[in-house]
Every structure is written in structure tokens, then in C-alpha cells.
C-alpha positions as CSV (number, residue, x, y, z in Angstrom):
1,X,26.7,-25.8,13.4
2,X,23.1,-24.8,14.3
3,X,20.3,-27.1,12.4
4,X,18.8,-25.4,9.2
5,X,15.6,-24.1,10.0
6,X,12.6,-22.2,8.2
7,X,9.7,-20.1,9.0
8,X,6.9,-22.3,8.1
9,X,3.1,-21.0,7.4
10,X,0.8,-22.6,9.5
11,X,-2.2,-22.5,7.3
12,X,-1.3,-24.7,4.2
13,X,-2.5,-24.0,0.9
14,X,-4.5,-26.5,-1.2
15,X,-3.5,-27.0,-4.7
16,X,-5.0,-29.2,-7.6
17,X,-3.4,-32.0,-8.2
18,X,-2.6,-31.4,-11.8
19,X,-0.6,-28.2,-10.5
20,X,1.1,-29.9,-7.6
21,X,2.5,-32.5,-10.1
22,X,3.4,-30.3,-12.7
23,X,6.9,-30.1,-14.1
24,X,9.1,-27.3,-12.7
25,X,9.2,-25.8,-16.3
26,X,5.3,-25.7,-16.8
27,X,3.3,-22.5,-15.7
28,X,1.0,-24.6,-13.8
29,X,2.9,-23.5,-10.5
30,X,4.6,-20.5,-11.0
31,X,5.6,-20.3,-7.3
32,X,5.8,-24.0,-6.1
33,X,5.8,-25.0,-2.6
34,X,8.7,-26.0,-0.7
35,X,7.2,-29.3,0.2
36,X,3.7,-30.9,-0.2
37,X,1.6,-33.7,0.9
38,X,-1.2,-35.3,-1.1
39,X,-4.6,-35.1,0.6
40,X,-8.1,-36.2,0.0
41,X,-10.3,-32.9,-0.6
42,X,-11.9,-31.1,1.2
43,X,-9.7,-30.8,4.1
44,X,-8.3,-27.5,5.6
45,X,-5.1,-28.3,7.2
46,X,-3.5,-26.2,10.0
47,X,-0.1,-26.9,11.4
48,X,-0.7,-27.3,15.2
49,X,3.1,-28.1,16.0
50,X,6.5,-28.9,14.7
51,X,8.9,-31.3,16.1
52,X,12.4,-32.6,15.3
53,X,11.7,-34.4,12.1
54,X,7.8,-34.5,12.4
55,X,4.5,-31.9,12.0
56,X,1.2,-32.4,13.7
57,X,-1.6,-31.1,11.6
58,X,-5.2,-30.7,12.0
59,X,-7.7,-31.2,9.1
60,X,-11.1,-30.2,9.0
61,X,-13.9,-29.9,6.5
62,X,-14.2,-25.9,7.4
63,X,-11.2,-23.5,6.9
64,X,-9.2,-22.2,9.7
65,X,-10.2,-18.6,10.6
66,X,-10.5,-19.0,14.6
67,X,-8.5,-21.0,17.0
68,X,-11.1,-21.4,19.4
69,X,-14.4,-23.7,18.6
70,X,-16.7,-22.7,21.3
71,X,-19.7,-25.3,22.2
72,X,-20.1,-26.5,18.7
73,X,-16.6,-27.4,17.3
74,X,-16.3,-28.9,13.8
75,X,-15.1,-32.3,12.9
76,X,-11.4,-32.1,13.6
77,X,-8.8,-34.9,12.6
78,X,-5.0,-35.1,13.7
79,X,-2.5,-36.2,11.3
80,X,1.4,-36.7,12.1
81,X,3.7,-36.1,9.1
82,X,7.0,-38.0,9.7
83,X,9.9,-40.0,7.9
84,X,11.1,-37.2,5.7
85,X,13.2,-38.4,3.0
86,X,14.6,-37.9,-0.4
87,X,12.2,-38.3,-3.4
88,X,13.3,-40.6,-6.2
89,X,16.1,-39.1,-8.4
90,X,17.1,-36.8,-5.5
91,X,14.9,-33.9,-6.3
92,X,12.2,-33.1,-3.7
93,X,11.3,-34.6,-0.4
94,X,8.8,-37.4,0.7
95,X,7.0,-38.1,4.1
96,X,4.8,-40.4,5.5
97,X,1.5,-39.4,7.5
98,X,-0.1,-41.2,10.2
99,X,-3.9,-40.6,11.2
100,X,-4.1,-39.7,15.0
101,X,-7.0,-41.6,16.6
102,X,-10.2,-39.5,16.9
103,X,-11.6,-38.9,20.3
104,X,-14.5,-40.8,21.5
105,X,-17.9,-39.4,21.7
106,X,-17.7,-39.7,25.5
107,X,-14.7,-37.4,25.5
108,X,-14.8,-33.7,24.9
109,X,-13.6,-32.6,21.4
110,X,-10.6,-30.4,21.0
111,X,-11.6,-26.8,22.3
112,X,-8.6,-24.7,21.1
113,X,-6.2,-25.7,18.5
114,X,-3.6,-23.4,20.3
115,X,-4.2,-25.5,23.1
116,X,-2.8,-28.8,21.4
117,X,1.1,-29.7,22.0
118,X,3.5,-32.1,20.6
119,X,6.4,-33.7,21.7
120,X,8.2,-35.6,19.2
121,X,11.2,-38.3,19.8
122,X,13.3,-40.1,17.3
123,X,12.4,-37.9,14.3
124,X,8.5,-38.4,14.8
125,X,8.7,-42.1,15.3
126,X,7.9,-41.7,18.7
127,X,5.4,-38.8,20.0
128,X,2.8,-37.8,22.6
129,X,0.1,-35.3,21.5
130,X,-1.8,-33.2,24.6
131,X,-4.4,-30.9,25.0
132,X,-5.1,-29.3,28.1
133,X,-8.5,-27.9,29.1
134,X,-9.6,-25.9,32.3
135,X,-13.0,-24.6,32.8
136,X,-13.2,-21.3,34.8
137,X,-14.2,-21.7,38.4
138,X,-12.8,-25.4,38.6
139,X,-10.2,-26.5,40.8
140,X,-9.2,-29.2,38.3
141,X,-7.8,-29.4,34.9
142,X,-8.0,-32.0,32.3
143,X,-5.3,-33.4,30.2
144,X,-6.2,-35.2,27.0
145,X,-3.2,-37.6,25.6
146,X,-2.6,-40.1,23.0
147,X,1.0,-41.9,22.5
148,X,2.8,-43.7,19.9
149,X,1.0,-46.8,19.0
150,X,-2.1,-46.1,21.1
151,X,-5.6,-46.4,19.5
152,X,-7.0,-44.1,22.1
153,X,-6.8,-40.9,24.0
154,X,-6.6,-41.1,27.8
155,X,-8.0,-38.5,30.1
156,X,-6.3,-37.4,33.2
157,X,-7.4,-35.0,36.0
158,X,-4.8,-32.7,37.2
159,X,-4.9,-30.1,40.1
160,X,-5.5,-26.6,38.6
161,X,-2.7,-24.3,39.8
162,X,-3.8,-21.1,38.2
163,X,-3.8,-18.3,41.2
164,X,-7.1,-16.8,39.9
165,X,-9.4,-19.6,39.1
166,X,-12.5,-17.3,38.2
167,X,-10.3,-15.9,35.2
168,X,-10.5,-17.6,32.1
169,X,-7.6,-19.6,30.8
170,X,-7.3,-19.0,27.0
171,X,-4.1,-20.8,25.5
172,X,-2.4,-18.8,22.9
173,X,-0.1,-21.6,21.9
174,X,2.2,-24.7,23.1
175,X,5.9,-25.1,22.6
176,X,7.9,-28.2,23.9
177,X,11.2,-28.2,26.0
178,X,13.1,-31.2,27.3
179,X,10.3,-33.5,26.9
180,X,7.8,-31.2,28.7
181,X,4.9,-29.3,27.3
182,X,4.5,-25.5,27.9
183,X,1.0,-23.9,27.3
184,X,1.0,-20.1,27.3
185,X,-1.3,-17.4,27.7
186,X,0.2,-13.9,26.5
187,X,-1.6,-11.9,29.0
188,X,-0.8,-14.1,31.9
189,X,1.5,-16.9,32.3
190,X,2.7,-20.4,31.3
191,X,1.3,-23.7,32.5
192,X,3.5,-27.0,32.2
193,X,4.0,-30.6,32.7
194,X,5.7,-33.8,31.6
195,X,3.0,-35.6,29.2
196,X,5.2,-38.9,29.8
197,X,4.4,-39.1,33.5
198,X,1.1,-41.0,34.2
199,X,-0.2,-38.4,36.8
200,X,2.1,-35.3,36.2
201,X,2.0,-32.3,38.3
202,X,0.9,-28.9,36.7
203,X,2.8,-26.0,37.4
204,X,2.0,-22.4,36.8
205,X,4.5,-19.5,36.3
206,X,3.4,-15.9,35.8
207,X,4.7,-13.9,32.9
208,X,8.0,-11.7,33.8
209,X,7.3,-8.8,36.0
210,X,5.2,-6.2,35.0
211,X,4.1,-7.9,31.7
212,X,0.7,-9.4,33.1
213,X,-2.3,-8.0,31.9
214,X,-5.9,-7.9,33.3
215,X,-6.9,-8.6,29.8
216,X,-5.6,-9.6,26.6
217,X,-5.4,-7.1,24.1
218,X,-6.9,-7.6,20.9
219,X,-4.3,-9.0,18.3
220,X,-1.7,-9.8,21.2
221,X,0.1,-12.6,18.8
222,X,1.3,-9.7,16.8
223,X,3.4,-8.3,19.3
224,X,4.1,-11.1,22.3
225,X,5.3,-14.5,22.0
226,X,6.8,-17.4,23.9
227,X,9.3,-19.4,21.9
228,X,12.2,-21.8,22.5
229,X,15.7,-20.6,21.5
230,X,19.1,-22.1,22.3
231,X,17.5,-24.7,24.5
232,X,15.6,-22.1,26.8
233,X,12.1,-20.7,27.0
234,X,12.1,-17.0,25.9
235,X,9.2,-14.5,26.4
236,X,9.7,-11.9,23.6
237,X,7.5,-8.7,23.5
238,X,7.3,-5.5,21.2
239,X,6.4,-2.7,23.8
240,X,4.7,0.0,22.2
241,X,5.8,3.6,22.5
242,X,4.3,5.3,25.8
243,X,4.3,9.4,25.0
244,X,2.7,9.9,28.6
245,X,5.9,8.3,30.2
246,X,8.1,9.5,27.5
247,X,9.1,5.7,26.7
248,X,10.1,5.0,23.2
249,X,9.0,1.5,21.4
250,X,11.2,-1.3,22.1
251,X,12.0,-5.2,21.7
252,X,12.1,-6.8,25.3
253,X,13.2,-10.3,25.7
254,X,13.0,-12.3,29.4
255,X,14.5,-15.8,29.7
256,X,12.9,-18.3,32.1
257,X,15.7,-19.6,34.3
258,X,15.5,-22.0,37.4
259,X,15.8,-18.9,39.6
260,X,13.1,-16.8,37.6
261,X,13.2,-14.6,34.6
262,X,16.1,-12.8,33.4
263,X,16.3,-10.4,31.0
264,X,18.8,-10.4,28.5
265,X,18.2,-7.5,26.5
266,X,15.8,-4.4,26.2
267,X,16.5,-2.5,22.8
268,X,14.9,0.6,21.4
269,X,13.7,0.3,18.0
270,X,15.1,3.9,17.3
271,X,18.5,2.3,17.6
272,X,17.6,-0.1,15.0
273,X,15.9,2.4,12.6
274,X,19.2,4.6,12.7
275,X,21.6,2.0,11.4
276,X,22.8,2.0,7.6
277,X,21.5,-1.6,7.5
278,X,17.8,-0.6,8.3
279,X,18.1,2.7,6.0
280,X,19.1,0.1,3.1
281,X,16.0,-1.7,3.4
282,X,13.8,1.5,2.2
283,X,11.5,0.3,5.1
284,X,9.5,3.3,7.1
285,X,10.6,4.1,10.9
286,X,7.5,2.0,11.9
287,X,7.2,-0.5,14.5
288,X,7.0,-4.1,13.1
289,X,5.1,-7.1,13.7
290,X,6.7,-10.0,15.7
291,X,7.2,-13.1,13.8
292,X,9.7,-15.6,15.1
293,X,13.0,-16.0,17.3
294,X,15.8,-17.8,15.7
295,X,15.8,-21.2,17.4
296,X,19.5,-21.2,17.9
297,X,20.2,-17.5,18.5
298,X,17.9,-15.8,20.9
299,X,19.7,-12.3,19.6
300,X,18.3,-12.8,16.1
301,X,14.6,-11.9,15.8
302,X,12.6,-11.6,12.7
303,X,9.9,-9.1,12.1
304,X,7.5,-8.2,9.3
305,X,6.5,-4.7,8.2
306,X,4.7,-4.0,4.7
307,X,4.6,-7.7,4.1
308,X,8.5,-8.0,4.2
309,X,10.2,-10.3,6.5
310,X,13.5,-9.3,8.1
311,X,15.9,-10.2,10.9
312,X,17.9,-8.2,13.2
313,X,20.5,-8.6,15.6
314,X,18.9,-7.0,18.4
315,X,22.3,-6.4,20.5
316,X,23.9,-5.1,17.6
317,X,21.0,-3.1,16.2
318,X,21.8,-4.5,12.8
319,X,19.4,-5.9,10.1
320,X,20.9,-9.2,8.9
321,X,18.4,-10.1,6.2
322,X,15.8,-8.5,4.3
323,X,13.6,-10.3,1.8
324,X,12.7,-8.0,-1.0
325,X,9.6,-10.0,-2.2
326,X,6.7,-9.8,0.1
327,X,5.8,-12.8,1.9
328,X,2.9,-15.1,1.4
329,X,3.2,-17.1,4.9
330,X,-0.4,-16.3,6.1
331,X,-2.9,-18.1,3.9
332,X,-5.9,-16.2,4.9
333,X,-8.6,-14.5,2.6
334,X,-7.9,-10.9,4.5
335,X,-4.5,-9.3,5.3
336,X,-3.0,-10.9,8.4
337,X,0.3,-10.5,10.1
338,X,2.9,-13.2,10.0
339,X,2.5,-13.7,14.0
340,X,3.3,-16.8,16.0
341,X,-0.7,-17.8,15.5
342,X,0.2,-18.2,11.9
343,X,3.7,-19.1,11.5
344,X,6.2,-20.9,13.6
345,X,9.9,-22.0,13.3
346,X,10.7,-25.5,12.1
347,X,14.1,-27.3,12.5
348,X,14.1,-29.1,9.1
349,X,14.8,-32.8,9.0
350,X,18.2,-33.5,7.6
351,X,16.7,-34.7,4.2
352,X,14.5,-31.8,3.9
353,X,17.1,-29.3,4.8
354,X,19.4,-30.9,1.9
355,X,16.6,-30.3,-0.5
356,X,15.9,-26.8,0.4
357,X,19.7,-26.0,0.0
358,X,19.7,-27.9,-3.4
359,X,16.9,-25.7,-4.4
360,X,18.5,-22.5,-3.2
361,X,21.6,-23.4,-5.3
362,X,19.4,-24.0,-8.2
363,X,17.8,-20.5,-8.0
364,X,21.0,-18.6,-7.5
365,X,23.2,-20.2,-10.1
């Protein structure tokens, strides 16, 4: 059986202590969080990565509005949340938080939070956190790492494998698979290495044929992503309609195999819109935004349209789930799509999964 998982909003909400501790019957918190963590204000947490049984959050005195910090990065502190367990009385979930050592002044600050990755081991008891930085025109890349139990970061210089070194490398996210980290640029390709090796080889893989762009499109996260599903690396894209060539809008997936990219499916949205399961949602026949791919089933893709989340079995063109309530996954002061920049798929620790299931049963008595 596949592990229970959730779509997790990356930009956490800050609630007053009284509201967070309110009794479920009180009005202080009409829509309580699925889980919460006590923090000292004023932090603005953003979830960088989620591993089996652990979460990596970035805390800052300034809210998250951009991923790339530029020449004057704000104070950034990393916290690993792990050891999830059942709260006293069996209601709710508890967790422990570990402060990740800050970088010394002699080391560059975190440049881009979408370039920070996590490999968690043993439900977060072991971990490595890494950021990759590459300067345009340089033949070297810099890997910054901190491991379980270490009190300092280490910096390692690696060979830069990018085919065009004058092109700026801007990470759009990081995923982990098989103990390795994969940094991706959604207009170009993927850089990968084993962060547990003392001097790892940094490898580059281009995006699937025909998907590389000379320049990244605005809001590229709304239509492209790289995720892990059923133990493989998946590139997924919503390809817009091309009226000049008579091509309809479609959803495209490619899987990274040892021999290269393989395409398991490429389906037109029109096929989905014409199904009764879609018509029952009352959603318009419009191209949606890409949210996530199910971690255990690459055929099951989640989309957002008019603030509603719905899932589609792509090969069967069938809507399987539709959330009638509008989502509140993205905690920003302006309307923002629930793209991979702002949400992620998280395989729940067993205790958190049990608590979510218990809450679901209570709500649907």
C-alpha cells in the first residue's frame, strides 16, 4: 500500500499562541492547521524540503516573497523538524526541532532557497543539507554541506559540467532520490551529485528533447516541474495551445531512465474536458495550473483552477478528486498559483498519517 501523503503549503502561517492552543470547540481558530510548531516571533518560515519523517524550514525576520536573495541576503536560519509522534491523549501530532548550524561569516550566505536540498535518513535522525552555487563564466561549482551531528558547514569545489558556462544557472528547486540530490532549472536541465561523498562528481542532464528554452518564461513554475514519483525522476509540463501549428494544450510527462528520457504519456486537455467526471466539477474548459504529481502514481496529476484543487488520471482522462472548497495552500498577500514553488508533496510520518486519518473520520461522521 502506498504511504499516505499530503500537499503541503511551503509558506507557513503564523498564528497567535492563544489561537493555536484554543480548544477545538472554540471560535479562536475556525479552520485549524493540520499540524503546528511553536516558534519565537517574528520568524517567517518557508519549507525548503520534505523527507521521510522530516521537514527542512528556513526562518527569517523578513517574509518570503522571492526565492533569490541577490547581493544583500537577509538573515536566514535553517531548522529541521523531525521525531513526529502522537500528542498526549492521542489527539494531534508533536515533533522536535533542531537548529541547523549557521554558516560562518567567511562563507557565502544562502543565495537561493530553491537551491537548498535535503536528504533525510531514518525519519530525519540522519540528514545532509546542501546548497549548490555556480557563478556565470566559472569552470567551478561550490557545494555547501552540513551533516548530522556536525557543528559547521563544509565547502567543496566541484567541476562545473554545464555545457554553456556563460549562461546563468538559476535553480528552480531540488529533489532527492536514492540518496542523491537533483537541482533543476526548468528551462535548461538538471545537476546531480551524491552529497555523502567527500568529493562528488557533479553531473548535468538536459531537459527532454524539445523542452529546453533559451530563456525561462515568466511564472514557469505554474506549468513545469520536476518531481519524484514511484521511485523515478519525472519531468512534467503543461504545454499551451499553439494555434499557429494547430496543436491543442496538453499535459506532457517524461521519465529519466538510465538510457535517457522516455515519454510515458502526452495527453490533450480536451480529452479530459469532454469526460463526464470533469463536467461534474462545473469548472470551465480552461488550461489549469500544475500543482504536484502523486508520489506513488505518476499517472495521477494534481491541478488548480479557480482556486480549486483536482486530480486527474491522465491516461484515463478521468477526474478522481475535486475539492469543492477553495484552497488556502499559498500564504501570500496576493493571489498566487499553487505551483511547486509554493507547495510540495510530503509522504507523512506514520504518526502524522494516523492523526490526519483520525481527523478526517471525525469530520465525516
